[in-house]
C-alpha positions as CSV (number, residue, x, y, z in Angstrom):
1,X,153.6,12.2,-49.9
2,X,151.6,13.3,-52.9
3,X,148.4,13.6,-50.9
4,X,150.0,15.9,-48.3
5,X,149.6,19.7,-48.5
6,X,152.8,21.5,-49.1
7,X,154.8,24.1,-47.0
8,X,157.2,26.1,-49.1
9,X,160.2,27.8,-47.4
10,X,162.2,30.4,-49.2
11,X,165.5,32.0,-48.1
12,X,168.7,32.8,-50.1
13,X,171.0,32.3,-47.1
14,X,171.8,28.5,-47.0
15,X,172.2,28.5,-43.2
16,X,168.9,30.2,-42.6
17,X,167.2,28.1,-45.3
18,X,168.4,24.9,-43.7
19,X,167.3,26.1,-40.2
20,X,163.8,27.1,-41.2
21,X,163.3,23.9,-43.2
22,X,164.7,21.9,-40.3
23,X,162.4,23.5,-37.7
24,X,159.3,23.3,-39.9
25,X,160.0,19.6,-40.8
26,X,160.5,18.7,-37.2
27,X,157.0,20.0,-36.2
28,X,155.0,19.5,-39.4
29,X,156.8,16.9,-41.5
30,X,154.3,14.2,-40.5
31,X,151.3,16.0,-42.1
32,X,152.9,18.3,-44.6
33,X,155.3,18.0,-47.5
34,X,158.3,20.4,-46.9
35,X,159.8,22.1,-50.0
36,X,162.6,24.7,-49.9
37,X,164.0,27.2,-52.4
38,X,166.9,29.6,-52.2
39,X,165.5,32.4,-54.3
40,X,162.1,34.0,-55.2
41,X,162.5,32.9,-58.9
42,X,163.1,29.3,-57.8
43,X,160.2,29.4,-55.4
44,X,157.8,30.6,-58.1
45,X,159.0,27.9,-60.4
46,X,158.3,25.2,-57.7
47,X,154.9,26.8,-57.1
48,X,154.0,26.5,-60.7
49,X,155.0,22.8,-60.7
50,X,152.9,22.2,-57.6
51,X,149.9,23.8,-59.1
52,X,150.2,21.8,-62.3
53,X,150.3,18.6,-60.2
54,X,147.2,19.7,-58.3
55,X,149.2,19.9,-55.0
56,X,147.8,22.1,-52.3
57,X,150.1,24.7,-51.0
58,X,149.1,25.5,-47.4
59,X,151.9,27.9,-46.4
60,X,154.7,29.9,-48.0
61,X,157.4,31.2,-45.6
62,X,159.8,33.7,-47.1
63,X,162.7,35.9,-46.0
64,X,162.3,39.5,-47.0
65,X,165.8,40.5,-48.0
66,X,166.8,38.4,-51.0
67,X,168.6,39.3,-54.3
68,X,166.7,39.7,-57.6
69,X,163.3,39.6,-55.8
70,X,162.3,40.6,-52.3
71,X,160.2,38.3,-50.2
72,X,157.2,40.7,-50.5
73,X,157.6,40.8,-54.3
74,X,157.7,37.0,-54.4
75,X,154.7,36.6,-52.1
76,X,152.7,39.0,-54.2
77,X,153.0,36.7,-57.1
78,X,152.2,33.7,-54.8
79,X,149.0,35.5,-53.8
80,X,148.0,35.8,-57.5
81,X,148.9,32.2,-58.4
82,X,147.6,30.5,-55.2
83,X,145.2,32.9,-53.5
84,X,144.3,30.6,-50.6
85,X,147.9,29.9,-49.5
86,X,148.9,31.4,-46.1
87,X,151.8,33.9,-46.4
88,X,154.4,34.3,-43.6
89,X,157.2,36.9,-44.0
90,X,160.5,36.6,-42.1
91,X,162.0,40.1,-41.6
92,X,164.3,42.3,-39.6
93,X,163.0,44.9,-37.2
94,X,164.1,47.7,-39.7
95,X,161.7,46.4,-42.3
96,X,158.6,46.6,-40.1
97,X,156.9,49.4,-42.1
98,X,157.3,47.4,-45.3
99,X,155.8,44.4,-43.7
100,X,152.8,46.3,-42.4
101,X,152.2,47.8,-45.8
102,X,152.2,44.3,-47.2
103,X,149.3,43.4,-45.0
104,X,147.2,45.8,-47.0
105,X,148.9,45.5,-50.4
106,X,149.1,41.7,-50.8
107,X,147.0,40.4,-47.8
108,X,150.1,39.2,-46.0
109,X,148.8,36.9,-43.2
110,X,151.7,37.4,-40.7
111,X,155.2,38.7,-40.3
112,X,157.7,37.8,-37.7
113,X,161.3,38.8,-36.8
114,X,164.4,36.8,-37.2
115,X,165.8,34.9,-35.4
116,X,162.9,32.7,-34.1
117,X,164.8,30.7,-31.5
118,X,163.4,28.9,-29.6
119,X,160.8,27.9,-32.3
120,X,158.5,26.5,-29.6
121,X,157.9,30.0,-28.4
122,X,158.3,32.2,-31.5
123,X,157.7,30.1,-34.6
124,X,155.3,27.2,-34.0
125,X,152.5,29.2,-32.3
126,X,152.3,31.5,-35.4
127,X,152.5,28.6,-37.9
128,X,150.0,26.6,-35.9
129,X,147.4,29.3,-36.2
130,X,148.0,29.9,-39.9
131,X,147.8,26.2,-40.7
132,X,144.6,25.8,-38.5
133,X,143.0,28.5,-40.6
134,X,144.0,26.9,-43.8
135,X,142.8,23.5,-42.7
136,X,139.5,25.0,-41.7
137,X,139.0,26.2,-45.3
138,X,140.2,23.0,-46.8
139,X,138.6,20.1,-45.0
140,X,139.1,16.5,-46.0
141,X,136.5,15.4,-48.6
142,X,135.3,12.5,-46.4
143,X,133.9,15.1,-43.9
144,X,131.8,16.8,-46.5
145,X,128.1,17.2,-46.0
146,X,126.0,17.6,-49.1
147,X,122.8,19.6,-49.2
148,X,120.3,19.1,-52.1
149,X,117.6,21.7,-52.6
150,X,116.2,24.6,-54.5
151,X,117.9,28.0,-54.7
152,X,114.9,29.9,-53.4
153,X,113.8,27.5,-50.7
154,X,113.5,29.0,-47.2
155,X,114.4,25.8,-45.5
156,X,117.4,25.2,-47.7
157,X,118.7,28.6,-46.8
158,X,118.2,28.0,-43.1
159,X,120.1,24.6,-43.3
160,X,123.0,26.1,-45.3
161,X,123.2,29.0,-42.8
162,X,123.2,26.6,-39.8
163,X,126.0,24.5,-41.3
164,X,128.1,27.5,-42.3
165,X,127.8,29.3,-39.0
166,X,128.7,26.1,-37.1
167,X,131.8,25.6,-39.3
168,X,130.5,22.4,-40.8
169,X,131.9,22.0,-44.3
170,X,129.2,21.3,-46.9
171,X,128.6,21.2,-50.6
172,X,125.4,22.8,-52.0
173,X,123.7,21.0,-55.0
174,X,120.9,22.9,-56.7
175,X,118.3,20.5,-58.1
176,X,117.6,22.8,-61.0
177,X,121.2,23.3,-62.0
178,X,123.2,20.2,-61.0
179,X,122.8,16.8,-62.6
180,X,124.6,15.3,-59.6
181,X,121.8,16.5,-57.3
182,X,119.1,14.7,-59.4
183,X,121.2,11.5,-59.4
184,X,121.7,11.6,-55.6
185,X,118.0,12.2,-55.1
186,X,117.2,9.1,-57.0
187,X,119.9,7.0,-55.3
188,X,118.5,8.1,-51.9
189,X,115.0,7.0,-53.0
190,X,113.7,10.4,-52.2
191,X,111.4,12.8,-54.1
192,X,111.3,16.6,-54.5
193,X,108.8,16.6,-51.6
194,X,111.7,15.6,-49.3
195,X,113.8,18.6,-50.2
196,X,116.0,20.0,-48.8
197,X,117.8,16.7,-48.4
198,X,121.0,16.5,-46.3
199,X,123.4,13.7,-46.9
200,X,125.6,13.1,-43.9
201,X,128.8,11.0,-44.3
202,X,128.3,7.6,-42.7
203,X,124.7,8.6,-41.8
204,X,121.2,8.4,-43.1
205,X,119.8,11.0,-45.5
206,X,117.8,13.7,-43.7
207,X,114.7,15.1,-45.4
208,X,114.1,18.7,-44.4
209,X,115.5,18.2,-40.9
210,X,115.0,20.7,-38.1
211,X,118.2,22.3,-36.9
212,X,118.1,20.2,-33.8
213,X,117.8,17.0,-35.8
214,X,120.6,18.1,-38.1
215,X,122.8,19.0,-35.1
216,X,122.2,15.6,-33.5
217,X,123.0,13.8,-36.8
218,X,126.3,15.7,-37.0
219,X,127.3,14.8,-33.5
220,X,126.9,18.3,-32.1
221,X,125.9,18.5,-28.4
222,X,122.2,19.4,-28.0
223,X,121.8,18.5,-24.3
224,X,123.5,19.6,-21.1
225,X,125.5,17.0,-19.3
226,X,125.4,18.1,-15.7
227,X,122.4,18.6,-13.3
228,X,123.7,21.9,-11.9
229,X,126.3,24.4,-13.1
230,X,128.0,27.4,-11.5
231,X,127.1,29.5,-14.5
232,X,124.7,29.2,-17.4
233,X,125.4,31.6,-20.3
234,X,122.5,32.1,-22.7
235,X,123.8,33.2,-26.0
236,X,127.2,32.4,-27.7
237,X,128.0,35.7,-29.2
238,X,131.2,37.6,-28.4
239,X,130.0,38.4,-24.9
240,X,128.9,34.9,-24.1
241,X,132.0,33.3,-25.5
242,X,134.3,35.7,-23.6
243,X,132.4,34.9,-20.4
244,X,132.7,31.1,-21.1
245,X,136.5,31.4,-21.6
246,X,137.0,33.3,-18.4
247,X,134.5,31.4,-16.2
248,X,135.8,27.9,-17.3
249,X,139.4,29.0,-17.0
250,X,138.8,30.1,-13.4
251,X,137.2,26.8,-12.4
252,X,133.5,27.6,-12.7
253,X,131.4,24.7,-14.2
254,X,130.0,26.5,-17.2
255,X,127.5,25.8,-19.9
256,X,126.6,28.0,-22.9
257,X,123.2,27.6,-24.6
258,X,122.8,28.8,-28.2
259,X,119.7,28.7,-30.3
260,X,121.4,29.0,-33.7
261,X,125.1,29.0,-33.9
262,X,128.1,30.5,-32.0
263,X,129.2,34.1,-32.8
264,X,125.9,36.0,-33.0
265,X,125.8,38.9,-35.5
266,X,129.6,39.2,-35.2
267,X,130.0,35.8,-36.8
268,X,128.4,37.1,-40.0
269,X,131.0,39.8,-40.5
270,X,133.4,39.2,-43.4
271,X,136.1,41.3,-41.8
272,X,136.5,43.0,-38.4
273,X,139.4,45.3,-39.0
274,X,139.5,47.4,-35.8
275,X,139.7,44.5,-33.3
276,X,142.8,44.8,-31.1
277,X,145.7,42.6,-32.0
278,X,144.7,41.7,-35.5
279,X,146.3,44.4,-37.9
280,X,145.1,42.5,-41.0
281,X,141.7,42.1,-39.5
282,X,139.8,38.9,-39.1
283,X,136.5,37.5,-40.1
284,X,133.7,37.1,-37.6
285,X,133.7,33.4,-38.4
286,X,137.4,33.1,-37.6
287,X,137.0,35.0,-34.3
288,X,134.1,32.8,-33.3
289,X,135.9,29.6,-34.3
290,X,138.9,30.6,-32.1
291,X,136.7,31.6,-29.2
292,X,134.7,28.3,-29.3
293,X,137.9,26.3,-29.3
294,X,139.3,28.3,-26.4
295,X,136.2,27.9,-24.3
296,X,136.1,24.1,-25.0
297,X,139.8,23.8,-24.1
298,X,139.0,25.1,-20.6
299,X,136.1,22.8,-20.2
300,X,133.0,24.9,-21.0
301,X,130.1,23.0,-22.5
302,X,128.2,24.4,-25.5
303,X,124.6,23.2,-26.1
304,X,123.5,24.0,-29.6
305,X,120.2,24.2,-31.5
306,X,118.4,24.7,-28.2
307,X,115.8,27.6,-28.0
308,X,115.4,29.1,-24.6
309,X,111.7,29.7,-23.8
310,X,111.6,30.9,-20.2
311,X,113.3,31.5,-16.9
312,X,112.5,30.5,-13.3
313,X,113.9,31.3,-9.9
314,X,114.0,28.1,-7.8
315,X,115.3,29.2,-4.4
316,X,119.1,29.7,-4.8
317,X,119.1,28.2,-8.2
318,X,118.3,29.9,-11.5
319,X,116.6,27.7,-14.2
320,X,116.8,28.3,-17.9
321,X,113.8,26.6,-19.6
322,X,114.3,25.1,-23.0
323,X,112.0,24.2,-25.9
324,X,110.6,20.7,-25.4
325,X,110.4,20.9,-21.6
326,X,114.1,20.5,-20.6
327,X,115.7,22.9,-18.2
328,X,119.3,23.8,-17.2
329,X,119.9,24.8,-13.6
330,X,122.7,27.0,-12.4
331,X,123.7,29.1,-9.5
332,X,124.1,32.1,-11.7
333,X,123.0,33.1,-15.2
334,X,124.4,35.4,-17.8
335,X,122.1,36.7,-20.5
336,X,124.1,37.4,-23.6
337,X,121.5,36.8,-26.3
338,X,122.5,39.9,-28.3
339,X,120.1,41.5,-30.8
340,X,118.4,40.6,-34.1
341,X,118.1,42.9,-37.1
342,X,114.9,44.8,-37.1
343,X,112.4,43.7,-39.8
344,X,111.9,45.8,-42.9
345,X,108.4,47.3,-43.0
346,X,107.4,47.3,-46.7
347,X,104.8,45.5,-48.8
348,X,106.0,42.1,-50.0
349,X,108.9,41.7,-47.6
350,X,107.3,39.2,-45.4
351,X,106.2,37.0,-48.3
352,X,109.7,36.9,-49.8
353,X,111.7,36.5,-46.6
354,X,114.5,34.0,-47.2
355,X,113.6,33.9,-50.9
356,X,115.7,36.9,-51.9
357,X,115.1,39.1,-48.8
358,X,117.5,38.3,-46.0
359,X,118.4,39.7,-42.6
360,X,122.1,39.8,-42.1
361,X,124.5,37.7,-44.2
362,X,127.3,35.3,-43.5
363,X,130.6,36.0,-45.2
364,X,130.3,33.1,-47.7
365,X,126.9,34.2,-49.0
366,X,128.5,36.6,-51.3
367,X,129.6,33.7,-53.5
368,X,126.0,33.0,-54.6
369,X,125.7,36.6,-55.9
370,X,128.5,36.3,-58.5
371,X,128.0,38.9,-61.3
372,X,124.6,40.0,-60.0
373,X,123.2,43.2,-58.6
374,X,122.9,43.2,-54.8
375,X,121.1,45.8,-52.6
376,X,121.9,46.3,-49.0
377,X,119.8,48.3,-46.5
378,X,121.6,49.9,-43.5
379,X,124.3,52.3,-42.6
380,X,126.1,50.9,-39.5
381,X,129.4,48.9,-39.5
382,X,127.7,45.6,-40.1
383,X,126.2,46.9,-43.3
384,X,129.5,48.5,-44.4
385,X,131.4,45.2,-43.9
386,X,128.8,43.3,-45.9
387,X,128.9,45.9,-48.7
388,X,132.7,45.4,-49.1
389,X,132.4,41.6,-48.9
390,X,129.6,41.4,-51.6
391,X,131.6,43.9,-53.8
392,X,134.3,41.2,-54.2
393,X,131.8,39.0,-56.1
394,X,128.7,40.9,-57.2
395,X,128.6,43.0,-60.4
396,X,127.3,45.9,-58.5
397,X,126.4,46.6,-54.8
398,X,123.9,49.4,-54.0
399,X,123.8,50.6,-50.5
400,X,120.5,52.2,-49.4
401,X,120.8,54.7,-46.6
402,X,117.9,56.5,-45.0
403,X,120.0,59.4,-43.7
404,X,122.0,62.0,-45.6
405,X,125.5,61.2,-44.3
406,X,127.2,57.7,-44.4
407,X,129.7,58.6,-41.7
408,X,127.0,59.3,-39.1
409,X,126.8,55.7,-37.9
410,X,129.8,54.0,-39.5
411,X,133.5,53.8,-38.7
412,X,135.6,56.1,-40.9
413,X,137.8,53.3,-42.2
414,X,134.8,51.6,-43.7
415,X,133.4,54.8,-45.1
416,X,136.8,55.4,-46.9
417,X,136.9,51.9,-48.4
418,X,133.3,52.0,-49.5
419,X,133.9,55.3,-51.3
420,X,136.9,53.9,-53.1
421,X,135.3,50.7,-54.3
422,X,134.3,51.2,-57.9
423,X,131.4,48.8,-58.1
424,X,129.7,50.2,-54.9
425,X,127.0,52.8,-55.2
426,X,125.7,54.6,-52.1
427,X,122.2,56.1,-52.3
428,X,121.5,58.5,-49.5
429,X,118.0,59.4,-48.4
430,X,116.6,56.3,-50.0
431,X,114.2,53.7,-48.6
432,X,112.6,50.4,-49.9
433,X,109.0,51.1,-50.5
434,X,108.0,47.7,-51.7
435,X,109.4,44.3,-53.0
436,X,107.8,41.9,-55.5
437,X,108.5,38.8,-57.4
438,X,107.0,35.4,-58.4
439,X,108.4,32.7,-56.1
440,X,111.4,34.8,-55.2
441,X,112.5,38.5,-55.2
442,X,112.7,40.1,-58.6
443,X,112.1,43.8,-58.1
444,X,112.4,46.6,-55.6
445,X,110.5,49.8,-55.5
446,X,112.8,52.6,-54.1
447,X,111.6,55.9,-52.9
448,X,113.6,59.2,-52.5
449,X,112.7,60.4,-49.0
450,X,113.1,64.1,-49.9
451,X,111.1,64.2,-53.2
452,X,108.9,61.2,-52.8
453,X,109.9,60.0,-56.3
454,X,109.8,56.2,-56.8
455,X,112.0,54.0,-59.0
456,X,111.6,50.3,-59.8
457,X,114.9,48.2,-60.0
458,X,115.5,44.6,-60.9
459,X,117.4,42.4,-58.4
460,X,117.2,39.0,-56.7
461,X,119.1,40.0,-53.6
462,X,118.2,42.3,-50.8
463,X,120.1,42.1,-47.5
464,X,118.8,44.1,-44.5
465,X,121.0,45.4,-41.7
466,X,118.8,47.9,-39.8
467,X,118.2,48.5,-36.1
468,X,118.5,46.2,-33.2
469,X,115.8,44.1,-31.4
470,X,117.0,42.4,-28.2
471,X,116.2,38.7,-27.7
472,X,114.6,39.1,-24.2
473,X,111.0,37.8,-24.7
474,X,111.8,34.8,-22.5
475,X,113.3,36.5,-19.4
476,X,110.0,36.8,-17.6
477,X,110.4,38.7,-14.3
478,X,113.7,40.3,-15.2
479,X,113.3,44.1,-15.7
480,X,113.6,45.5,-19.2
481,X,113.3,49.0,-20.7
482,X,110.6,50.1,-23.1
483,X,112.6,48.6,-26.1
484,X,113.2,45.3,-24.4
485,X,116.8,45.8,-23.4
486,X,117.9,44.5,-20.0
487,X,118.4,47.1,-17.3
488,X,121.4,46.5,-15.0
489,X,123.4,47.9,-12.1
490,X,122.7,51.4,-10.9
491,X,120.7,52.2,-14.0
492,X,118.2,49.5,-12.9
493,X,117.7,51.2,-9.5
494,X,117.3,54.6,-11.0
495,X,114.8,53.4,-13.7
496,X,111.0,53.2,-13.2
497,X,110.4,50.0,-11.2
498,X,113.8,50.2,-9.5
499,X,112.1,49.4,-6.2
500,X,111.9,45.8,-7.5
501,X,115.5,45.2,-6.4
502,X,115.0,42.8,-3.5
503,X,118.2,42.9,-1.5
504,X,119.7,45.3,1.0
505,X,123.0,45.4,-0.9
506,X,123.2,47.4,-4.2
507,X,123.2,45.4,-7.4
508,X,126.5,44.6,-9.0
509,X,127.3,46.2,-12.3
510,X,125.8,44.1,-15.1
511,X,123.4,42.5,-12.5
512,X,119.7,42.6,-13.5
513,X,116.7,43.0,-11.2
514,X,117.0,39.3,-10.3
515,X,120.0,38.7,-8.1
516,X,122.5,36.3,-9.7
517,X,121.2,37.0,-13.2
518,X,123.6,39.2,-15.2
519,X,123.5,40.7,-18.7
520,X,126.4,41.5,-21.1
521,X,126.8,42.7,-24.6
522,X,124.2,44.1,-27.0
523,X,121.3,42.8,-25.0
524,X,122.0,45.2,-22.2
525,X,120.6,48.7,-22.0
526,X,123.0,51.4,-23.3
527,X,125.7,49.0,-24.4
528,X,128.2,50.2,-27.0
529,X,127.2,47.7,-29.7
530,X,130.8,46.8,-30.6
531,X,132.5,43.4,-30.6
532,X,135.4,44.6,-28.3
533,X,133.0,46.1,-25.7
534,X,130.9,42.9,-25.7
535,X,134.0,40.8,-25.1
536,X,135.0,43.2,-22.3
537,X,131.6,43.0,-20.7
538,X,131.6,39.2,-21.0
539,X,135.0,39.0,-19.2
540,X,133.9,41.5,-16.6
541,X,130.7,39.5,-15.8
542,X,132.7,36.6,-14.6
543,X,134.3,38.7,-11.9
544,X,130.9,39.8,-10.8
545,X,129.6,36.2,-10.8
546,X,132.4,35.3,-8.4
547,X,131.3,38.1,-6.1
548,X,127.7,37.0,-6.3
549,X,128.5,33.4,-5.6
550,X,130.4,34.4,-2.5
551,X,127.2,35.9,-1.1
552,X,125.1,32.7,-1.3
C-alpha cells in the first residue's frame, strides 16, 4: 500500500463521506490508497503526514460546504502544500460562481454537482481524466529515459524536444554539472564524442541517435502497416488529429504521417485558455495527448519520425513519398502540415541556432531558464502564451514587438495577463539587430525602429515566434499561392492557374488542384490560424473525403 499514490476524500457529512469513499474505492482501490477526512482541518493534517512520509497525493476530492473551512479554502492550502495534486470540488448548483472563480484563484482542476449517481456516468469519467493527467506527469521510474549531453548542444536539444513532444518521460543529465552523468558515461564505455547519449530502459545506449533511430528504440511506430489506406493524413497537428479521429471513427482506414511529433505548433503552447469546453484552459501537450489517444482508440495508425519528401498521382491512388524511398498509398490524402516559425534575419542567428536561439518552445522548456533573463520575439498568441509560461520561472521576460500596439495581433485575455505580470517587460517598436556569443548565445543587440538607437543586453535565451512558413515544399503539382500556402475550393478556381482543375465538377471545399487531395488548418490559404478552426477544418475534411470517395 505504501507505494500506491493516494486519493484523499473530504466531506463533513458522514453519509456523503462514506458514499464518495465507497465509490472511489470501488473503481480505484486497486491502484490507489483511499484516505478520507470529515473536515478541512483533518484533511490538511492527513496531507502533512502523507507529505512527510513521501507519499504521492494524486487527487483531493472535497465538498464545498463544510464548517470551519470551506472546500475551496481547504483546497487552496492543498495547492500550496502539494502543487501537483489534482483538485476536484463537489458543490451545489447555487455555488457555481464560487467554483468558477476557484478555477482562476487556486487553479481548481474541476468541479461537479452533487449527487453524482450513477458514478459510472457522472463521477468516474471526470476522475479518470484527472488521474490520467496526473499519471502522465508522474510516470513510474522504470520507464524513465536518461539523456546525457551538454547544455548548449544542438543535437541534445533536438533529442530532448523529440522526447518531450512525444510524451516520453526522460531525465536530463548535463555532463558539466551532474556527477551522475560522468559516471553513467563511463559505465556505458562511451566518450564525450558519443554525446548526446540516450539510455533506454532495457535497451542499448544510443550515441547521438537520429529521431528515427530513437523512435524505433522506444517502440514507436515508424512504418505503415497496410499497403493501401482510404485516407493518408500528412501532419499530426490539431487539423490532422481531428481528421484522424473522425475518419477512423467512421470506418475509413486511416494513417497519419508526422515528421517530428504530434501536436504541431499547438503542442508547444503552455496554456490554451479560449478552447471551447475547457474553462480552466489546457496545455497544447494535454490537448495533443488526448487527441492521439482518441485517434488510436478508433484505429487510426500514426507513423512518427518520417519525413515526407514528395507526392505522386498513381491512377486512382495518391502516393505520399517518404525519406529513404518508402511510400504510403491511399485513395485520398489530407495535407495538414501546418506552418513553421519564420527565421529571424539578423547577424549571428544562424550560427547560434539551438544554442541559445530557438524557434518556438515547448511548455517544459521554461524550467531550464530558472532565475535568468529570457527574450521573446513576436506578438501573436503563441508568443503571448510563451511569455506567461516563461514568467513563472525566469527572473525577467522581455517581449520584443516590432509594432506599436500589443493588442493588434493577440487575444485580449493574453494582453491583460501580460500587462499584469510583474516580471514581464514589453518593448514595442523593437527588433533584434544582431546576436553574439562564444559557443552559445551571450548577447543581443536591440534596435529601436523609430530612433535607430541600439542597445546591447546580456542573455542566454532568445525564443522566436514570428510569421508563418507553410510546409509545402514536397507537394509537387499541387497548386500553391505565392507564399506557399495550398489553394483550395472555389479560391483555387478563381486564382491564377485555376484552369488546372481537371474535372467537370467543381472542386469540393478544402480540395486542392489535385482531386482527392485536401488541405486543412494553417497550411491552407486564408485559414484562421487558430486551434479551434484547424480542428473544425480537420473534421470537415472527412465529410468531403467521403464525398470524393463516392465519385471514384
